[in-house]
C-alpha positions as CSV (number, residue, x, y, z in Angstrom):
1,X,-27.1,-8.7,-31.7
2,X,-28.6,-9.3,-28.0
3,X,-27.8,-10.6,-24.6
4,X,-28.6,-14.1,-23.5
5,X,-28.9,-16.2,-20.3
6,X,-30.0,-19.4,-19.4
7,X,-30.1,-21.4,-16.2
8,X,-30.4,-25.3,-15.9
9,X,-30.7,-26.9,-12.6
10,X,-30.7,-30.7,-12.0
11,X,-32.9,-30.4,-8.8
12,X,-33.1,-26.8,-7.2
13,X,-36.0,-24.7,-8.4
14,X,-34.6,-21.6,-10.1
15,X,-35.4,-18.0,-8.3
16,X,-36.7,-15.8,-10.6
17,X,-34.5,-12.9,-9.4
18,X,-31.4,-14.9,-10.6
19,X,-32.8,-15.1,-14.1
20,X,-34.1,-11.5,-14.1
21,X,-31.0,-10.0,-12.5
22,X,-28.7,-11.6,-15.0
23,X,-30.8,-10.7,-18.2
24,X,-31.0,-7.1,-16.7
25,X,-27.6,-6.9,-16.2
26,X,-27.0,-7.1,-20.2
27,X,-29.4,-4.2,-20.9
28,X,-26.7,-2.4,-22.8
29,X,-27.0,-5.4,-25.2
30,X,-30.4,-5.3,-25.4
31,X,-32.1,-2.0,-24.6
32,X,-35.0,-2.7,-26.7
33,X,-36.7,-5.1,-24.4
34,X,-35.8,-7.8,-21.8
35,X,-38.0,-11.2,-22.0
36,X,-38.0,-14.3,-19.6
37,X,-39.3,-17.9,-19.9
38,X,-39.2,-20.3,-16.9
39,X,-40.4,-24.0,-17.4
40,X,-43.0,-25.4,-15.0
41,X,-40.9,-27.3,-12.7
42,X,-38.7,-24.3,-12.5
43,X,-35.5,-26.2,-13.5
44,X,-35.2,-24.2,-16.8
45,X,-35.0,-20.6,-17.3
46,X,-34.3,-18.4,-20.5
47,X,-33.6,-14.6,-20.4
48,X,-33.3,-12.4,-23.6
49,X,-32.1,-8.6,-23.7
50,X,-33.1,-7.4,-27.3
51,X,-31.3,-5.2,-29.9
52,X,-33.9,-4.9,-32.6
53,X,-32.1,-5.5,-36.0
54,X,-34.2,-7.9,-38.0
55,X,-38.1,-7.9,-37.4
56,X,-38.7,-5.2,-35.2
57,X,-42.1,-6.1,-34.7
58,X,-42.7,-9.6,-33.9
59,X,-38.9,-10.8,-33.1
60,X,-39.3,-11.2,-29.5
61,X,-37.4,-14.1,-27.6
62,X,-37.2,-16.6,-26.2
63,X,-38.9,-18.2,-29.4
64,X,-40.9,-21.7,-29.1
65,X,-41.5,-24.1,-31.9
66,X,-44.8,-25.2,-33.0
67,X,-45.8,-27.7,-30.2
68,X,-43.6,-25.7,-27.6
69,X,-41.0,-28.4,-26.8
70,X,-38.3,-26.2,-28.0
71,X,-37.0,-22.7,-27.1
72,X,-34.5,-20.7,-28.2
73,X,-32.5,-17.5,-27.2
74,X,-30.1,-15.9,-29.8
75,X,-27.3,-13.4,-29.8
76,X,-26.2,-12.7,-33.3
77,X,-27.3,-12.5,-37.0
78,X,-27.9,-15.4,-39.5
79,X,-27.3,-14.3,-43.1
80,X,-28.8,-15.6,-46.1
81,X,-31.7,-16.9,-43.9
82,X,-34.5,-16.1,-46.2
83,X,-34.0,-19.3,-48.4
84,X,-33.5,-21.4,-45.3
85,X,-36.9,-20.0,-43.9
86,X,-38.4,-20.8,-47.3
87,X,-37.2,-24.4,-47.0
88,X,-38.3,-24.9,-43.4
89,X,-41.9,-23.8,-44.3
90,X,-42.0,-26.4,-47.4
91,X,-41.0,-29.0,-44.8
92,X,-44.1,-28.0,-42.8
93,X,-42.8,-26.1,-40.3
94,X,-44.8,-22.8,-39.0
95,X,-42.7,-20.0,-38.0
96,X,-43.9,-17.5,-35.2
97,X,-41.8,-14.5,-36.6
98,X,-40.1,-13.0,-39.5
99,X,-36.6,-12.9,-37.8
100,X,-33.6,-14.4,-38.7
101,X,-33.2,-16.2,-35.2
102,X,-35.8,-18.6,-35.8
103,X,-34.2,-20.6,-38.2
104,X,-31.8,-21.9,-35.9
105,X,-34.8,-23.4,-33.7
106,X,-36.3,-25.3,-36.6
107,X,-33.0,-26.6,-38.1
108,X,-32.0,-27.8,-34.8
109,X,-35.7,-29.5,-34.5
110,X,-34.7,-31.4,-37.8
111,X,-31.0,-31.8,-37.5
112,X,-29.8,-31.5,-34.0
113,X,-26.4,-30.5,-33.4
114,X,-25.8,-30.7,-37.2
115,X,-27.8,-27.6,-37.7
116,X,-24.7,-25.7,-36.9
117,X,-23.4,-26.5,-40.4
118,X,-26.4,-24.7,-41.8
119,X,-25.9,-21.3,-40.0
120,X,-23.8,-18.5,-41.5
121,X,-23.0,-15.6,-39.4
122,X,-21.8,-14.7,-36.0
123,X,-23.8,-15.9,-33.1
124,X,-24.3,-17.5,-29.7
125,X,-27.5,-19.7,-29.1
126,X,-29.1,-21.7,-26.4
127,X,-31.9,-24.2,-26.9
128,X,-34.0,-26.0,-24.2
129,X,-35.1,-29.4,-25.5
130,X,-37.7,-30.4,-23.2
131,X,-38.5,-33.7,-25.0
132,X,-34.8,-34.8,-24.4
133,X,-34.2,-32.8,-21.2
134,X,-31.2,-31.3,-23.2
135,X,-29.7,-27.8,-23.0
136,X,-27.9,-27.3,-26.2
137,X,-25.8,-24.1,-26.4
138,X,-23.2,-23.3,-29.3
139,X,-20.9,-20.3,-30.6
140,X,-19.9,-19.2,-34.0
141,X,-16.8,-20.5,-35.6
142,X,-14.4,-17.9,-34.8
143,X,-15.7,-16.6,-31.5
144,X,-17.3,-13.4,-32.6
145,X,-20.0,-13.7,-30.1
146,X,-19.1,-14.5,-26.6
147,X,-21.0,-17.3,-24.4
148,X,-19.5,-18.1,-20.9
149,X,-20.8,-20.6,-18.6
150,X,-20.6,-21.8,-14.8
151,X,-21.6,-25.0,-12.7
152,X,-22.2,-24.2,-9.5
153,X,-23.6,-27.3,-7.2
154,X,-26.3,-28.6,-9.2
155,X,-26.8,-25.7,-11.4
156,X,-25.5,-24.6,-14.7
157,X,-25.4,-20.8,-15.6
158,X,-24.6,-19.3,-19.2
159,X,-24.7,-16.0,-20.3
160,X,-23.4,-13.3,-22.8
161,X,-21.1,-11.9,-20.3
162,X,-19.5,-12.8,-17.1
163,X,-21.0,-9.8,-15.4
164,X,-24.4,-11.4,-15.9
165,X,-23.2,-14.5,-14.5
166,X,-22.1,-12.4,-11.3
167,X,-25.5,-11.1,-11.0
168,X,-26.9,-14.5,-11.2
169,X,-25.2,-15.7,-8.1
170,X,-22.0,-17.1,-9.5
171,X,-19.3,-16.1,-7.3
172,X,-16.8,-13.3,-8.3
173,X,-13.3,-15.0,-7.7
174,X,-9.8,-14.5,-9.6
175,X,-8.6,-17.8,-11.2
176,X,-4.9,-17.3,-9.9
177,X,-3.9,-19.9,-12.6
178,X,-5.3,-17.9,-15.4
179,X,-4.2,-14.8,-14.3
180,X,-0.4,-16.3,-14.4
181,X,-0.9,-17.8,-17.6
182,X,-2.7,-14.8,-19.3
183,X,0.7,-12.9,-19.2
184,X,1.9,-15.4,-21.9
185,X,0.6,-16.7,-25.2
186,X,-2.8,-15.1,-25.2
187,X,-5.3,-16.8,-23.2
188,X,-6.7,-20.3,-22.9
189,X,-9.7,-21.6,-25.3
190,X,-12.0,-22.7,-22.5
191,X,-10.8,-20.8,-19.4
192,X,-11.2,-17.1,-18.2
193,X,-9.8,-15.0,-15.7
194,X,-12.6,-16.0,-13.2
195,X,-12.6,-18.9,-11.1
196,X,-15.0,-21.6,-12.1
197,X,-16.3,-19.7,-15.3
198,X,-15.5,-20.9,-18.8
199,X,-16.1,-19.9,-22.3
200,X,-17.7,-22.4,-24.9
201,X,-14.8,-22.1,-27.4
202,X,-15.1,-20.7,-30.9
203,X,-16.4,-23.6,-33.2
204,X,-17.9,-25.7,-30.4
205,X,-21.0,-26.7,-28.8
206,X,-22.3,-27.7,-25.4
207,X,-24.8,-30.3,-24.3
208,X,-26.0,-30.5,-20.8
209,X,-28.2,-33.2,-19.2
210,X,-29.0,-33.9,-15.7
211,X,-26.1,-36.4,-15.8
212,X,-23.4,-34.6,-17.8
213,X,-22.0,-31.6,-19.5
214,X,-20.0,-32.0,-22.9
215,X,-18.3,-29.6,-25.0
216,X,-17.5,-30.5,-28.7
217,X,-16.3,-28.9,-31.7
218,X,-18.0,-28.7,-35.0
219,X,-15.6,-26.7,-37.1
220,X,-12.2,-25.8,-37.4
221,X,-9.7,-24.1,-39.8
222,X,-8.3,-27.3,-41.7
223,X,-5.6,-25.6,-43.4
224,X,-4.4,-28.0,-46.3
225,X,-1.1,-29.8,-45.9
226,X,1.3,-28.9,-48.3
227,X,2.0,-32.5,-49.5
228,X,-1.8,-32.5,-50.5
229,X,-1.8,-29.1,-52.6
230,X,-2.7,-29.2,-56.1
231,X,-1.1,-27.0,-58.8
232,X,-1.0,-23.3,-58.6
233,X,-3.5,-21.4,-60.7
234,X,-3.0,-18.1,-62.2
235,X,-3.2,-14.7,-59.7
236,X,-6.1,-13.4,-61.7
237,X,-8.2,-16.8,-61.0
238,X,-7.3,-16.4,-57.2
239,X,-8.0,-12.7,-57.1
240,X,-11.7,-13.1,-59.0
241,X,-12.6,-15.9,-56.7
242,X,-11.7,-14.0,-53.5
243,X,-13.3,-10.7,-54.8
244,X,-16.6,-12.5,-55.7
245,X,-16.6,-14.1,-52.0
246,X,-15.8,-11.0,-50.3
247,X,-18.4,-9.0,-52.1
248,X,-21.1,-11.6,-51.1
249,X,-19.7,-11.3,-47.3
250,X,-20.1,-7.4,-47.4
251,X,-23.4,-7.5,-49.2
252,X,-25.0,-10.1,-46.8
253,X,-24.1,-8.0,-43.8
254,X,-25.6,-4.9,-45.0
255,X,-29.3,-6.5,-44.5
256,X,-30.9,-5.0,-41.6
257,X,-34.2,-3.0,-40.7
258,X,-32.2,-0.2,-39.1
259,X,-29.3,1.9,-40.4
260,X,-26.1,0.5,-41.4
261,X,-23.0,2.3,-41.0
262,X,-18.9,1.3,-41.3
263,X,-16.0,1.9,-39.0
264,X,-13.1,3.4,-41.1
265,X,-9.4,3.4,-40.4
266,X,-6.5,4.3,-42.8
267,X,-6.1,0.4,-43.1
268,X,-6.5,-1.5,-46.1
269,X,-9.3,-4.0,-44.5
270,X,-11.8,-1.2,-43.5
271,X,-11.3,0.9,-46.7
272,X,-11.9,-2.5,-48.9
273,X,-15.3,-2.9,-46.8
274,X,-16.3,0.7,-47.2
275,X,-15.6,0.6,-51.0
276,X,-17.6,-2.6,-51.4
277,X,-20.4,-1.4,-49.0
278,X,-20.6,1.6,-51.1
279,X,-21.5,-0.2,-54.2
280,X,-24.5,-2.1,-52.7
281,X,-25.8,0.4,-50.0
282,X,-28.6,2.6,-50.6
283,X,-27.3,6.1,-50.4
284,X,-23.9,7.0,-49.0
285,X,-22.4,4.9,-46.5
286,X,-21.5,6.7,-43.3
287,X,-18.1,6.1,-42.4
288,X,-17.0,6.6,-38.8
289,X,-13.3,7.4,-38.1
290,X,-11.4,7.9,-34.8
291,X,-9.5,11.0,-35.0
292,X,-6.8,11.1,-32.3
293,X,-5.1,14.5,-31.1
294,X,-1.4,12.9,-31.7
295,X,-0.3,13.0,-35.3
296,X,1.3,9.8,-34.9
297,X,-1.8,7.9,-34.2
298,X,-4.3,9.8,-36.2
299,X,-5.5,8.1,-39.6
300,X,-8.1,10.5,-40.3
301,X,-6.6,12.1,-43.5
302,X,-6.1,8.5,-45.3
303,X,-9.6,7.5,-44.1
304,X,-11.0,10.9,-45.4
305,X,-9.3,10.5,-49.0
306,X,-10.8,6.8,-49.1
307,X,-14.3,8.0,-48.1
308,X,-14.3,10.5,-50.8
309,X,-13.0,8.0,-53.3
310,X,-15.9,5.5,-52.5
311,X,-18.5,8.1,-52.4
312,X,-19.0,7.5,-48.6
313,X,-19.9,10.2,-45.8
314,X,-16.7,10.7,-43.7
315,X,-17.7,11.3,-40.0
316,X,-14.7,11.9,-37.9
317,X,-14.9,11.3,-34.0
318,X,-12.3,13.2,-32.1
319,X,-10.8,11.6,-29.5
320,X,-8.4,13.3,-26.9
321,X,-5.8,11.4,-24.6
322,X,-7.8,12.8,-21.6
323,X,-11.0,11.3,-22.9
324,X,-9.0,7.6,-22.8
325,X,-8.3,8.6,-18.8
326,X,-12.0,9.3,-18.3
327,X,-13.5,6.2,-20.1
328,X,-10.8,3.5,-19.4
329,X,-12.3,2.3,-16.2
330,X,-15.9,1.9,-17.8
331,X,-14.4,0.3,-21.0
332,X,-12.4,-2.1,-19.1
333,X,-15.1,-3.3,-16.9
334,X,-17.1,-3.7,-20.0
335,X,-14.4,-5.8,-21.4
336,X,-13.8,-8.1,-18.4
337,X,-10.4,-8.6,-19.6
338,X,-6.9,-7.2,-19.1
339,X,-5.6,-4.9,-21.9
340,X,-2.1,-3.6,-22.9
341,X,-3.2,-0.3,-24.3
342,X,-6.2,1.9,-24.4
343,X,-7.3,1.3,-27.7
344,X,-10.3,-0.6,-26.5
345,X,-11.4,2.5,-24.7
346,X,-11.0,4.5,-28.1
347,X,-13.3,1.8,-29.8
348,X,-15.7,2.1,-26.7
349,X,-16.0,5.8,-27.3
350,X,-16.2,5.4,-31.1
351,X,-19.5,2.9,-30.7
352,X,-20.8,5.6,-28.1
353,X,-20.5,8.2,-30.7
354,X,-22.3,5.8,-33.2
355,X,-25.0,5.1,-31.1
356,X,-25.7,8.7,-30.5
357,X,-25.9,9.3,-34.2
358,X,-28.7,6.5,-34.4
359,X,-26.5,3.7,-36.1
360,X,-27.3,0.3,-34.6
361,X,-25.0,-1.8,-36.9
362,X,-21.5,-1.2,-38.4
363,X,-19.4,-3.3,-40.5
364,X,-15.7,-3.5,-39.3
365,X,-12.4,-4.9,-40.4
366,X,-11.5,-7.5,-37.8
367,X,-10.3,-10.8,-38.8
368,X,-8.7,-9.6,-42.0
369,X,-5.2,-9.9,-40.6
370,X,-5.9,-13.4,-39.3
371,X,-7.1,-15.2,-42.3
372,X,-4.9,-12.9,-44.9
373,X,-1.5,-12.7,-42.8
374,X,-1.5,-8.9,-42.2
375,X,0.5,-8.5,-39.3
376,X,4.5,-8.0,-39.7
377,X,5.1,-11.0,-37.6
378,X,3.6,-13.2,-40.1
379,X,6.2,-11.9,-42.7
380,X,8.8,-13.8,-40.4
381,X,6.9,-17.0,-40.3
382,X,6.6,-16.9,-44.1
383,X,10.1,-17.9,-44.1
384,X,10.7,-19.9,-41.3
385,X,13.2,-22.4,-41.5
386,X,14.0,-25.4,-39.3
387,X,17.7,-25.9,-37.9
388,X,19.8,-28.7,-39.8
389,X,18.0,-28.3,-43.1
390,X,15.0,-30.2,-42.4
391,X,11.7,-29.6,-44.0
392,X,9.8,-26.6,-42.6
393,X,6.6,-28.3,-42.7
394,X,7.3,-31.3,-40.3
395,X,8.6,-31.2,-36.8
396,X,12.5,-32.0,-36.3
397,X,13.4,-35.3,-34.8
398,X,15.6,-33.8,-32.3
399,X,16.0,-30.3,-31.0
400,X,19.3,-28.7,-32.1
401,X,21.0,-26.3,-29.4
402,X,20.1,-28.1,-26.1
403,X,22.0,-27.3,-23.1
404,X,24.8,-29.6,-22.3
405,X,25.9,-30.7,-18.8
406,X,27.3,-27.7,-17.0
407,X,25.9,-25.1,-19.4
408,X,24.0,-22.3,-17.8
409,X,20.4,-23.0,-16.9
410,X,17.9,-21.6,-19.7
411,X,15.8,-18.8,-18.8
412,X,12.0,-19.2,-18.8
413,X,11.5,-17.8,-22.3
414,X,14.2,-20.1,-23.4
415,X,12.3,-23.0,-22.0
416,X,9.3,-22.2,-23.5
417,X,10.7,-21.3,-26.9
418,X,12.5,-24.5,-27.1
419,X,9.3,-26.4,-26.1
420,X,7.2,-24.8,-29.0
421,X,10.2,-25.7,-31.2
422,X,10.1,-29.4,-30.2
423,X,6.2,-29.5,-31.1
424,X,6.3,-27.4,-34.4
425,X,9.9,-27.4,-35.4
426,X,9.9,-23.7,-35.6
427,X,8.4,-20.8,-33.3
428,X,6.0,-18.5,-34.5
429,X,7.2,-15.0,-34.3
430,X,4.3,-13.9,-32.2
431,X,5.0,-16.6,-29.7
432,X,8.6,-15.6,-29.3
433,X,7.4,-12.0,-28.6
434,X,4.6,-13.3,-26.2
435,X,7.2,-15.3,-24.0
436,X,9.4,-11.8,-23.7
437,X,6.5,-10.1,-22.6
438,X,5.5,-12.8,-20.1
439,X,9.0,-12.4,-18.6
440,X,8.5,-8.6,-18.0
441,X,5.1,-9.3,-16.5
442,X,6.0,-12.1,-14.2
443,X,8.4,-9.6,-12.7
444,X,5.7,-8.1,-11.2
445,X,4.0,-10.8,-9.5
446,X,4.4,-11.6,-5.9
447,X,6.8,-14.2,-4.6
448,X,4.1,-16.6,-3.4
449,X,2.3,-16.6,-6.9
450,X,6.1,-17.4,-8.4
451,X,6.9,-19.9,-6.1
452,X,3.6,-21.6,-6.5
453,X,4.2,-21.6,-10.3
454,X,7.7,-22.5,-10.3
455,X,8.5,-24.7,-13.0
456,X,5.2,-24.5,-14.6
457,X,5.5,-24.7,-18.6
458,X,2.5,-22.7,-19.7
459,X,3.1,-23.9,-23.5
460,X,2.3,-27.4,-22.5
461,X,-1.3,-26.5,-21.2
462,X,-1.9,-24.2,-24.2
463,X,-0.8,-27.0,-26.7
464,X,-2.8,-29.5,-24.6
465,X,-5.9,-27.8,-26.3
466,X,-4.6,-27.9,-29.6
467,X,-5.1,-30.5,-32.4
468,X,-1.3,-30.6,-33.3
469,X,-1.7,-33.7,-35.4
470,X,-4.7,-32.9,-37.5
471,X,-4.6,-29.0,-37.5
472,X,-0.8,-28.1,-37.7
473,X,1.6,-30.7,-38.9
474,X,2.4,-30.7,-42.3
475,X,1.1,-27.3,-43.0
476,X,3.1,-24.1,-44.2
477,X,4.5,-22.5,-41.1
478,X,2.7,-19.2,-42.0
479,X,-0.5,-21.2,-41.8
480,X,0.6,-22.8,-38.4
481,X,1.1,-19.4,-37.1
482,X,-2.3,-18.1,-38.4
483,X,-4.0,-21.0,-36.8
484,X,-2.6,-20.3,-33.4
485,X,-3.0,-16.8,-33.4
486,X,-6.8,-17.4,-34.4
487,X,-7.0,-19.5,-31.7
488,X,-5.8,-17.1,-29.1
489,X,-5.4,-13.5,-29.7
490,X,-8.3,-13.2,-32.2
491,X,-11.3,-14.5,-29.8
492,X,-9.7,-13.9,-26.5
493,X,-8.4,-10.0,-27.0
494,X,-9.1,-8.7,-30.4
495,X,-12.8,-9.6,-30.8
496,X,-13.4,-8.9,-27.3
497,X,-11.6,-5.7,-26.5
498,X,-11.7,-4.3,-30.2
499,X,-14.9,-5.9,-31.0
500,X,-18.0,-7.3,-29.3
501,X,-17.9,-5.9,-26.0
502,X,-16.8,-2.3,-27.0
503,X,-19.6,-2.2,-29.6
504,X,-22.4,-3.9,-27.4
505,X,-21.2,-1.6,-24.4
506,X,-23.1,1.1,-26.4
507,X,-25.9,-1.1,-28.0
508,X,-24.1,-1.2,-31.5
509,X,-23.9,-4.5,-33.5
510,X,-20.6,-5.1,-35.2
511,X,-20.4,-7.3,-38.2
512,X,-17.4,-8.6,-39.5
513,X,-17.3,-9.8,-43.3
514,X,-13.8,-11.1,-43.0
515,X,-15.0,-13.7,-40.8
516,X,-17.7,-14.9,-43.0
517,X,-16.9,-18.6,-42.7
518,X,-17.1,-19.2,-46.5
519,X,-14.7,-16.5,-47.3
520,X,-12.4,-17.9,-44.5
521,X,-12.5,-21.4,-45.9
522,X,-11.5,-19.8,-49.3
523,X,-8.8,-18.0,-47.7
524,X,-7.4,-21.1,-45.9
525,X,-7.0,-22.7,-49.3
526,X,-4.9,-20.1,-50.8
527,X,-1.2,-20.7,-51.4
528,X,0.9,-18.6,-48.9
529,X,2.2,-16.3,-51.6
530,X,-1.1,-15.0,-52.0
531,X,-1.1,-13.7,-48.8
532,X,2.4,-12.3,-48.4
533,X,4.1,-11.8,-51.5
534,X,7.8,-10.2,-50.8
535,X,7.3,-7.3,-48.6
536,X,3.3,-7.1,-49.3
537,X,1.1,-8.4,-46.7
538,X,-2.5,-9.3,-47.6
539,X,-1.4,-9.4,-51.1
540,X,-4.5,-11.0,-52.7
541,X,-6.8,-8.5,-50.8
542,X,-4.7,-5.7,-52.3
543,X,-4.8,-6.9,-55.8
544,X,-8.6,-7.9,-55.9
545,X,-9.7,-4.3,-54.7
546,X,-6.8,-2.3,-56.3
547,X,-9.3,-0.1,-58.5
548,X,-11.4,0.7,-55.6
549,X,-8.7,1.8,-53.2
550,X,-6.9,5.0,-52.9
551,X,-3.0,4.7,-54.1
552,X,-2.2,5.8,-50.4
553,X,-4.4,2.8,-49.0
554,X,-3.1,0.3,-51.4
555,X,0.4,1.0,-50.8
556,X,0.3,1.7,-47.1
557,X,2.0,-0.7,-44.5
558,X,0.2,-2.4,-41.8
559,X,-0.5,0.0,-38.8
560,X,-1.9,-1.7,-35.6
561,X,-4.6,0.0,-34.2
562,X,-3.1,1.6,-31.2
563,X,-4.0,4.5,-28.8
564,X,-1.7,7.0,-27.5
565,X,0.0,5.3,-24.5
566,X,-0.1,6.9,-21.0
567,X,3.7,7.8,-21.3
568,X,3.0,9.5,-24.6
569,X,2.3,12.7,-22.4
570,X,4.2,12.5,-19.0
571,X,2.0,15.4,-17.5
572,X,-1.1,14.1,-19.4
573,X,-4.4,13.1,-17.5
574,X,-3.8,9.3,-18.7
575,X,-0.3,9.0,-17.3
576,X,-1.5,11.0,-13.8
577,X,-4.5,8.2,-13.7
578,X,-2.2,5.4,-14.2
579,X,0.4,6.5,-11.5
580,X,-2.3,7.3,-9.0
581,X,-3.9,3.8,-9.2
582,X,-0.6,1.7,-9.5
583,X,0.6,3.5,-6.4
584,X,-2.6,2.9,-4.4
585,X,-3.6,0.2,-2.1
586,X,-5.6,-1.4,-4.9
587,X,-2.5,-3.2,-6.2
588,X,-1.9,-4.7,-2.8
589,X,-5.4,-5.8,-2.5
590,X,-4.8,-8.4,-5.0
591,X,-2.8,-11.1,-4.1
592,X,-0.8,-12.0,-7.3
593,X,0.8,-8.5,-7.8
594,X,3.9,-7.2,-5.7
595,X,3.2,-3.4,-5.2
596,X,6.8,-2.8,-4.5
597,X,7.8,-4.1,-7.9
598,X,4.9,-2.3,-9.7
599,X,5.9,1.1,-8.2
600,X,9.8,0.3,-9.0
601,X,8.8,-0.2,-12.8
602,X,6.6,2.8,-12.5
603,X,9.7,4.9,-11.5
604,X,11.7,3.6,-14.2
605,X,9.4,4.7,-16.9
606,X,11.0,7.2,-19.4
607,X,14.8,6.0,-18.2
608,X,15.0,3.0,-20.4
609,X,15.4,2.8,-24.1
610,X,12.2,3.6,-26.0
611,X,11.6,-0.3,-27.1
612,X,11.9,-1.3,-23.2
613,X,9.6,1.7,-22.1
614,X,7.1,0.6,-24.6
615,X,7.0,-2.9,-23.3
616,X,7.1,-1.8,-19.7
617,X,4.0,0.5,-20.3
618,X,2.1,-2.5,-21.8
619,X,2.6,-4.4,-18.8
620,X,1.7,-1.7,-16.3
621,X,-1.3,-1.0,-18.6
622,X,-2.3,-4.5,-18.0
623,X,-1.7,-4.4,-14.1
624,X,-4.0,-1.0,-14.5
625,X,-7.0,-3.1,-16.1
626,X,-6.4,-5.7,-13.4
627,X,-7.1,-2.8,-10.7
628,X,-10.3,-1.9,-12.5
629,X,-11.7,-5.4,-12.8
630,X,-10.8,-5.9,-8.9
631,X,-12.7,-2.7,-7.9
632,X,-15.7,-3.1,-10.1
633,X,-16.2,-6.5,-9.4
634,X,-15.3,-6.8,-5.9
635,X,-13.2,-10.0,-6.8
636,X,-12.0,-12.1,-4.3
637,X,-9.7,-15.4,-4.5
C-alpha cells in the first residue's frame, strides 16, 4: 500500500511545492520513497509515497506505458496479477516493472474504464491519459482504500488522505451540514466532514476533463431478489463452495516480497483467517493480539488457544487504558474521522507494535460481519415483518400507525423511523439504533445549528444516494440491511478507524480476505439461512471451518471490538483527559456544539443507568474526537 496524490489544472500551472507537500504529508503511508511527475505544460502532477511490498527494486511510481502517453499511481494490491501480466505481454505490451500495479495501467490502455472489472484486490488508482486529456481515478468495490478529491477554482486535487489535500492548499474547513448529519445513519457515500472535500464512493470511478467531472459506478452488491431464487441446495454444497473461495482469498493475500502476519482476536473471523493462512504460509504465521488490561475486553486467552491449534506464533500486544489516553489524539488525527470509542486508538497501537516487529503486511478480519451477517442487529432483521401481514420483501402500500389529527407531534427519531419504513417497508435494526444515537447527539448541538437544520429529514438525503429500486426492493430484509450497512458504516467507519488509516499510520498494509469481491459475490448469493441459522450468526463460516477452529471460538457469540471506555475507570487517565478537553475552550471554538450542554452531560456521567451512560459516553467521545481534529487541523467554518 502507498499514498497517492494527483493535481489537474485547467489553466493555472501547478506549483511544485503543492505536489511535493501533499506527497510528503503521506510519508507514513509510503516511507520507502517519494516520487513525482509533472507534465511539460505543468497542468498535471502525480505524486507517490511508496510502501514496498511487491517488486522491491523496480516498482517505483508513477509508472508510464511504452510511449509515455499514460501514467499511473496506485495505492493498493492486485491479487492473481501474474496471469494478467502474461496476457498483456502476449498482446505486445512491454512492462517496465515486475509489480502488480502496472497491470492496471495497461489494462486501462486496452479497455478504458472497463479495466476495473479485471482488477481483484483493494486499491485506489489515478491515471493521466495525455492523448484524451483525461484524468481517470477509481476506488475498489468496498472502499478498503481511500481516495478523496476537491475542486478549487480551475484545479482538481486528489489524495489518499484529507490531510494531504490540506497540504496541497485546499482550505481546512468544517462542513456543518455533514457534521449535523454524521450523528445519524453513518455518513454520506460521497461527502466528508470537510467543506468541499469529497470521497470517490466505493465501486465508483471519476473521469475529469477540461470541461467536466463525472463520478460513475462500476460495481454493486446486487443481492438477488427473493422471487428469482432457485431451489435450495444441500448445506454441504454451500459449505464446500464457500470454504474453497475463502481459502483462495486468503492464499492470494499471503503473496508478498516481505513478511506477512495476521491480526488475531477471539472472534471467528480472524481465527478462520489464521487457521487458513497457517495451511499455506511458509513457517509459523505470526499472530498479533491486543491484550487489554481489563478482563471484560481482553480476548488474549481465546486467541492464544486458537493460535496453538493453528500452529501459529502467538504474540500478545499489551494495551493499558493509559495508553489509549496518551495516543487518542494522534490516532484520531490520523483517521480524520469522528469516533465513538477509543478502539481505533487500540488498532493504531497494534499497528505500531507490528511495524516495530518488522512486519509490513497483515491479514485482518474486517468485512466478515457485513457479508455474513455477524452483528447481532442483523438477527432482528432476519425475522423482520411488515405491519398488516404484507410481504416483507416489498414496501407497504400505506404506512400503518401514522399520527391522526390532534395526536402528539412525533419526535425526530419517530419521523426518521417512519420515513424509512415508508421506503423499505421495515426499519433495519441498526438504523433504528442510529436514530436514537442521533437524538442524543443533537442534544449537544448549538441552538443556531438546530434552528438552521430544523425540519431536516436526514434519511431523505441518505436514500437519495441509494438505488432503492434496483438494489433493495424485493430482497430479503436481512440483505437490505446488510447492503445499507455496507454502504455506510463499513467504508466510512470500520474500514477507516479500524482499518486502513490505523494500519497505514504506521506503514502497515492491511489485507482483508473477506472482502475479496469473488468471495463477496458468492456470499451475496447465499440464502439468508446460511448466514443466520436460529441463534447462530455467520453460520456458513463456522460450519465450513469447524474442524480448524477451537471449540471455544466455534461456539462463541459475536463480541464487538471495543476498547475500555473512559468511564470504565473514573479516576483513570483517559477519563481525566476527556474531562479536561471537553471542559476547555476547544469545544466553544467549534460553532456547532454548545459547551454548556456538553459540560452538563459530562456532569451526568455515572448518574444514569448503565445503558444510558454507555450511550452518553459514546456521544461525548465523538465530541472529544471533533476537538482533536479542530486543534490538529485548525479547522474553520
